[in-house]
C-alpha positions in Angstrom: 3.4 24.5 13.8 5.0 21.0 15.1 6.0 17.6 13.1 3.0 15.8 13.3 0.6 18.9 12.6 0.0 18.7 8.5 -2.9 16.1 8.6 -2.4 12.3 5.5 -4.8 13.9 3.3 -2.7 16.4 2.7 0.6 14.7 3.2 -1.3 12.3 0.1 -1.8 15.4 -1.5 1.3 16.7 -1.9 3.1 13.4 -3.0 0.8 13.1 -5.6 2.1 17.6 -6.8 5.8 16.5 -5.9 5.6 13.4 -8.6 4.1 15.6 -11.4 6.1 18.7 -10.3 9.1 16.5 -9.7 8.9 12.7 -10.7 7.2 9.6 -9.4 10.4 8.2 -7.5 12.1 10.9 -5.7 11.9 10.9 -2.3 10.8 13.3 -1.2 7.2 11.4 -3.2 8.6 8.1 -1.3 8.6 10.0 2.5 5.4 11.9 2.0 3.6 9.0 0.6 5.1 6.1 3.0 3.9 9.1 6.3 0.0 9.8 4.4 0.0 5.7 4.4 1.5 5.2 8.0 1.0 8.2 10.1 4.0 7.7 12.9 5.4 10.5 13.9 8.9 9.2 12.6 7.4 9.0 8.6 5.6 12.5 9.3 9.6 13.6 10.0 11.0 12.2 7.7 9.0 13.3 4.9 8.6 17.5 6.5 12.2 17.5 6.3 12.7 16.5 2.6 9.8 18.9 1.8 12.3 21.3 3.4 15.0 21.1 1.9 13.3 21.2 -1.3 13.7 24.4 -3.5 11.6 27.3 -2.8 9.8 26.8 -6.4 9.0 23.1 -6.0 8.0 23.9 -2.4 5.7 26.9 -4.3 4.0 24.6 -6.5 3.1 21.8 -5.0 1.6 23.3 -2.2 -0.4 25.8 -4.8 -1.6 22.5 -6.1 -3.6 21.9 -3.6 -5.1 25.0 -3.3 -6.0 24.6 -6.9 
């Protein structure tokens, strides 16, 4: 998957899920919200990088929340 392959709606959903799991002011949540709003490649790249730096449990929980 390339860095811009994720759609804006999915990023917004991940931001909501992570805000619940971590906190609303978490840097990853802020980056995902920014990327969802702007759709700019640089914002998406930053959000993706921060998301991948999260622990596996947090990533898995956020992705599972999207699937429910």
